[in-house]
C-alpha positions as CSV (number, residue, x, y, z in Angstrom):
1,X,31.0,25.3,90.5
2,X,28.5,23.9,91.5
3,X,24.2,25.5,90.7
4,X,22.0,26.1,93.0
5,X,19.3,23.0,92.3
6,X,16.0,24.7,91.2
7,X,13.0,24.6,94.4
8,X,11.2,21.9,94.0
9,X,6.8,22.1,93.4
10,X,5.9,20.3,95.8
11,X,7.6,23.2,98.4
12,X,5.0,26.2,95.9
13,X,2.1,26.5,98.3
14,X,3.4,25.9,101.7
15,X,2.3,28.4,104.0
16,X,3.9,27.5,107.2
17,X,7.6,25.8,108.3
18,X,8.9,24.3,111.0
19,X,13.0,24.0,111.3
20,X,14.0,21.1,113.9
21,X,17.5,21.9,115.3
22,X,17.0,26.0,113.6
23,X,20.0,26.9,115.2
24,X,20.1,30.7,114.0
25,X,18.0,30.6,111.7
26,X,19.8,30.9,108.3
27,X,17.7,28.2,106.0
28,X,14.7,30.1,107.5
29,X,16.0,33.0,106.2
30,X,16.7,31.7,102.8
31,X,13.3,30.3,102.6
32,X,11.8,33.8,103.8
33,X,13.4,35.3,100.8
34,X,11.9,32.6,98.6
35,X,8.8,32.7,100.0
36,X,7.9,36.4,102.0
37,X,4.6,35.3,103.2
38,X,5.8,31.8,105.0
39,X,5.0,31.4,108.6
40,X,8.0,29.8,110.5
41,X,8.9,28.1,113.4
42,X,12.0,27.7,115.0
43,X,13.2,24.7,117.4
44,X,16.3,25.5,119.2
45,X,17.8,23.5,122.3
46,X,21.0,25.8,122.4
47,X,20.5,29.0,123.8
48,X,23.7,31.1,122.5
49,X,22.0,29.9,119.1
50,X,18.2,31.0,120.6
51,X,19.3,34.6,121.0
52,X,20.7,34.6,117.1
53,X,17.5,32.6,116.2
54,X,15.0,35.8,117.8
55,X,17.2,38.0,115.5
56,X,15.5,36.2,112.2
57,X,11.9,34.7,113.2
58,X,9.6,36.1,115.8
59,X,10.3,35.1,119.5
60,X,6.9,34.1,119.9
61,X,7.6,31.3,117.1
62,X,11.0,30.4,118.6
63,X,10.8,26.9,121.0
64,X,13.7,26.6,123.3
65,X,13.4,23.0,123.9
66,X,14.7,19.7,122.7
67,X,13.3,18.9,119.0
68,X,12.1,15.1,121.4
69,X,10.3,17.6,124.0
70,X,8.0,19.6,120.8
71,X,4.9,19.4,120.7
72,X,4.0,20.1,116.9
73,X,0.9,21.9,116.2
74,X,0.1,20.8,112.8
75,X,-1.5,22.5,110.4
76,X,-2.5,21.5,106.6
77,X,0.3,22.2,104.2
78,X,2.9,22.3,106.9
79,X,6.4,21.5,105.7
80,X,9.4,20.9,108.8
81,X,13.1,20.6,107.4
82,X,16.3,19.7,109.0
83,X,20.0,19.9,107.9
84,X,22.0,17.0,108.0
85,X,25.6,17.4,106.5
86,X,24.9,20.0,104.0
87,X,21.7,18.1,103.3
88,X,18.1,19.8,103.5
89,X,15.4,17.0,103.8
90,X,11.3,18.5,103.5
91,X,8.8,17.0,105.0
92,X,4.9,18.4,103.4
93,X,2.0,16.5,104.5
């Protein structure tokens, strides 16, 4: 049985999260449980997924576009992550 890895210390204090390719927002939903005050954004190109994503994060924080066309509103302590084959990569400035 695989145990969940602890949340890295570098993630604590991150106030804003942008998920590139958010799909329906399950990663954002999980992060919200860990960090209830975190401001979250999602970028998703698939219309069906966007319709579900707005149920998990505020609709004004959902960007229905390609990640290649998204102009990021960088802020201090931003973090973005993407999932590729089950691996979560985090990036913090």
